[in-house]
Each structure stands twice: as structure tokens, then as C-alpha cells.
C-alpha positions in Angstrom: -0.2 0.1 -0.1 1.2 3.4 -1.1 1.9 6.0 1.2 0.2 9.4 0.8 2.0 12.2 0.9 1.9 14.9 3.6 2.0 17.8 1.2 -0.6 18.8 -1.4 0.1 18.3 -5.4 2.1 21.7 -6.5 -0.7 22.1 -9.0 -4.0 21.3 -7.5 -5.8 22.9 -10.3 -4.6 19.9 -12.8 -5.2 17.1 -10.2 -8.1 16.0 -11.8 -6.8 14.9 -15.1 -6.2 11.2 -16.0 -2.8 11.9 -17.0 -1.5 13.8 -14.1 -3.2 10.9 -12.1 -0.8 8.6 -13.4 2.4 10.4 -13.8 2.8 12.2 -10.4 6.0 14.1 -11.4 6.5 17.7 -12.8 9.1 19.2 -14.7 11.5 21.1 -12.2 11.4 24.0 -14.7 7.9 24.6 -13.1 9.2 24.7 -9.7 12.3 27.5 -10.7 10.0 30.5 -11.3 7.8 30.1 -8.0 11.6 29.7 -5.9 12.3 33.3 -7.4 8.6 34.2 -6.4 9.6 33.3 -2.8 12.5 35.1 -2.6 10.8 38.3 -3.5 8.3 37.8 -0.7 11.8 37.0 1.6 13.4 39.9 0.3 10.1 42.0 0.8 9.6 40.9 4.6 13.1 41.3 5.3 12.7 45.0 3.9 10.1 45.6 6.8 12.7 44.2 9.6 15.4 46.4 8.3 13.1 49.6 8.1 12.3 48.9 11.9 15.8 48.4 12.9 16.6 51.9 11.8 18.1 50.5 8.7 16.6 52.0 6.1 19.0 52.2 2.8 18.8 48.2 3.1 15.4 48.4 3.6 14.7 50.1 0.6 17.3 48.0 -1.4 15.5 45.2 -0.4 12.2 46.5 -1.6 13.9 47.3 -5.0 15.5 44.2 -4.9 11.9 42.7 -4.6 11.0 44.5 -7.6 13.7 43.2 -9.6 13.1 39.7 -8.9 9.2 40.3 -9.5 10.5 41.3 -13.0 12.3 38.6 -13.7 9.9 35.2 -12.4 7.6 36.1 -15.4 10.1 35.9 -17.9 12.0 32.9 -16.7 8.8 31.2 -16.7 8.2 32.0 -20.3 11.6 31.0 -20.9 11.6 27.6 -19.5 7.8 26.9 -20.7 7.0 26.7 -16.8 3.8 29.1 -16.6 0.9 27.6 -14.3 -2.2 29.3 -13.1 -0.6 28.3 -9.5 2.6 30.5 -10.1 0.3 33.2 -11.2 -1.8 33.6 -8.0 1.2 33.4 -5.9 3.1 35.9 -7.8 -0.2 38.5 -7.1 0.3 37.5 -3.2 4.0 38.2 -3.2 3.1 41.3 -4.9 0.8 42.4 -2.1 3.3 41.9 0.3 5.9 43.3 -1.6 4.5 46.6 -3.2 1.9 47.2 -0.9 2.7 46.2 2.8 6.7 46.9 2.2 6.6 50.1 1.0 3.7 51.1 3.4 5.5 50.3 6.2 9.1 51.3 5.3 7.6 54.6 4.7 5.6 54.4 8.4 9.1 53.6 9.8 11.2 56.7 8.1 9.0 59.4 8.1 5.0 58.6 8.5 5.0 57.7 12.1 6.1 61.8 12.5 2.1 62.6 11.6 1.0 59.8 13.7 -2.5 58.3 12.9 -2.7 60.1 9.8 1.1 58.7 8.5 -0.8 55.0 9.6 -4.0 55.8 8.0 -1.8 56.7 4.6 -0.1 53.5 4.8 -3.4 51.6 5.1 -5.2 53.3 2.1 -1.6 52.9 0.0 -1.8 49.2 1.0 -5.2 48.7 0.1 -5.2 50.6 -3.3 -2.4 48.3 -4.0 -4.5 45.3 -3.2 -7.2 46.7 -5.3 -5.0 47.1 -8.4 -3.7 43.4 -8.0 -7.3 42.3 -7.9 -8.7 43.9 -10.9 -4.9 42.8 -12.6 -6.2 39.2 -12.1 -9.8 39.5 -13.0 -8.9 41.1 -16.3 -6.3 38.3 -17.6 -9.6 36.1 -17.5 -11.5 38.9 -20.1 -11.9 37.0 -22.8 -12.9 40.2 -25.2 -9.8 42.2 -24.2 -8.1 43.4 -27.4 -4.9 41.8 -27.2 -2.8 45.5 -28.3 -4.1 46.6 -24.6 -1.1 44.2 -24.0 1.1 47.2 -24.4 -0.5 48.8 -21.5 -1.3 48.8 -18.0 -4.4 49.6 -16.5 -3.1 52.1 -13.8 0.4 52.3 -12.6 1.9 48.6 -11.9 2.4 47.4 -8.6 6.5 47.6 -8.6 6.3 50.8 -10.3 3.9 52.3 -7.4 6.2 51.0 -5.0 9.2 52.6 -7.0 7.3 55.9 -7.0 5.6 55.8 -3.4 9.3 55.7 -1.9 10.7 58.8 -3.8 10.5 60.7 -0.5 13.2 58.2 1.0 15.3 58.8 -2.1 14.8 62.3 -1.8 16.2 62.2 2.0 18.9 60.1 1.3 20.1 62.8 -1.1 19.9 65.0 1.5 16.8 67.0 0.4 15.4 68.8 3.7 11.6 69.7 3.2 11.4 71.2 6.8 10.0 70.0 9.9 9.4 66.5 10.5 5.8 66.8 11.1 5.6 69.0 7.8 7.4 66.0 5.9 5.5 63.5 7.0 2.0 65.1 6.2 3.4 65.5 2.6 4.3 62.2 2.7 0.9 60.6 3.5 -0.6 62.5 0.9 1.9 62.0 -1.6 1.4 57.8 -1.2 -2.2 58.3 -1.0 -1.8 60.0 -4.4 0.4 57.1 -5.8 -2.6 54.7 -4.3 -5.1 56.2 -6.2 -2.9 56.0 -9.3 -2.5 52.2 -8.8 -6.1 52.0 -8.5 -6.9 54.3 -11.4 -7.5 53.2 -15.2 -5.4 55.8 -16.3 -3.3 53.5 -19.1 0.6 53.3 -18.6 2.8 51.7 -20.8 3.6 47.9 -19.8 7.0 47.2 -22.0 5.0 43.8 -22.7 3.5 43.4 -26.2 4.8 46.6 -27.6 6.7 45.5 -30.6 8.8 48.3 -30.3 11.6 48.3 -33.1 13.9 50.8 -33.5 16.1 52.0 -36.9 19.7 50.3 -36.6 21.2 53.9 -36.9 19.6 54.1 -33.2 20.8 51.0 -31.5 24.4 52.1 -30.8 23.1 55.6 -29.2 20.5 53.6 -27.4 22.8 50.8 -25.8 25.5 53.9 -24.8 22.6 55.6 -23.4 21.4 52.7 -21.2 24.9 52.2 -20.3 25.3 56.0 -19.2 22.5 55.3 -17.0 23.4 52.5 -15.1 27.2 54.4 -14.7 25.0 57.3 -13.2 23.0 55.0 -10.9 26.2 53.4 -9.7 27.6 56.7 -9.1 24.7 59.0 -8.0 22.2 56.1 -6.5 19.7 58.3 -4.8 19.4 60.9 -6.9 19.3 59.0 -10.1 16.4 57.0 -8.4 14.6 60.1 -7.7 15.1 61.8 -11.5 13.8 58.5 -12.6 10.6 58.4 -10.1 10.0 62.1 -11.9 10.6 60.8 -15.4 8.1 58.1 -14.8 5.6 61.1 -13.8 6.1 62.8 -16.9 5.3 59.8 -18.8 2.3 59.0 -17.9 0.4 61.9 -20.2 2.2 60.3 -22.8 1.2 56.9 -22.5 -2.3 58.0 -21.7 -1.8 59.9 -25.4 -0.5 57.2 -26.8 -3.3 54.8 -25.7 -5.9 57.3 -26.8 -4.2 57.2 -30.6 -4.1 53.6 -30.9 -7.7 53.3 -29.4 -9.0 55.8 -32.4 -6.9 53.9 -35.2 -8.8 50.8 -34.0 -12.2 52.0 -33.8 -11.5 53.7 -37.5 -10.3 50.3 -38.7 -13.6 48.3 -37.6 -15.7 51.2 -38.9 
């Protein structure tokens, strides 16, 4: 008599198919992306711990590291052909921790606690908006009527970008920018992260970088490569200042993404007439 494993199957959604019932082994490539997702959760949770220990620079780096891991786990899954519904659900749960809870608590420990209850309410609203944004994103994935070209845009600011934007007050603090009295700085930060939460939960179209099919002229290839190298060099040399400018550049790009989405929608509507 075979002893039943004490652990549930890795992908319970597929356990009822006859083939899986017979073949109880799964390829290791299905596990790798989920390990990366779990590592991102560990990074976000460690960022929270470091923030409450007063090591804010390392705390922010952990949140940014979680965003980096979040950006590569899906690509690795597609590269290894290891996508699964299980992995998609776990990725969303990780995003709530890494880009909703962690930035809110890091900001509370760094600045928002000076505003007392107002700062805590702002952190709660930010985390709640992040959760709402991720829930809507998951439901949109199952929408069969969504046009394919919409894949080039996110609906609202994506959670990793929202976390990066929310931490802008911390970047400025590390860059030596003094906004005045701690209570005033905390109040402004509270208002700021509520605005970021609203941007995440909004329906503003923002560029996703996925499915855009961007092609560049050959003459522009070398300047673009050199531009990326320059950005990395400046980032290494002036880390917090470069992150601050990057966040500001993202804000500037939002109106352009809205305009690009509107133009594309008009072209598609005209082509259907």
C-alpha cells in the first residue's frame, strides 16, 4: 500500500486529469519561477525588518530587489515554459506583500510615524489601493474580450512601479533634500502616497513594455545601448539622486502613455468602421 504524501500537489488545479493522476512528477522548470517568487517575498519581508531596525537604506534596497525578482520570475517562467495558474496566483500574493505592505511600513518607520494616526491611515490606504489594483489585474487576465493590443498598456500604475514611486520621499531624504519640519514632511508624504495609491487603482493607461513590439532603426541601436550604459553608470555613482530623477521621469511619461493609448484606440475604432 502506497503512503500518501503529507503535502498537497504543487498545482492542485490540474490534479483531476487522468494523465496527471498517473504521472505524479512535474518538470523542475515549473518550480524555478515559484522559488524566485518566494525569494522576492523574503526580500520584501526583510525590508520591513530592516526598516524597523533603522537600517533604511538596506530596507529600500530590499524592496527594490523584490521588484527586480518580480520582473524576472515571469520571464523565466516563459523562457522555461513553466507558467502555471498556481504561479500566477502566488505572484499576485507576493506583490501585495512586496509592493503594498512593505513600502507602506518602510515609509511609516522612516517618515509617516511623525504624522501619527494620519500617517498610519495613509499607509493603510496605500496598501489597500495596491490590493485592489492587483485584484483587478487578475480579473482582467481572464477577460476573453480584451483586445490584444491592450497588452502594451497597464491599467493604472503597476504595483512594482507604484512601490518605486511611493519611496520617492525616502530617495530624496537619502539625497540630502530637507523638506522642513518632520511633522510637515510626514504630512506631505502621507498625502503623496495616497495619491500614488489612487494612481495604482485608477484606470489610467500606462506603458507596460510587454507586447509593444517596439522596433528601432539600426542607426539608433548604438546610441540606445550607450544611453543604457550611461544610465547604469550614473545610477551606480549617484544612486539615490538617479532613482529620484527616474521616479520624476515616470510621472512625466504618464500623460504621454495616456495620449498613446487614446490614439491607438481611435485607430482601432476607425479600422473597425
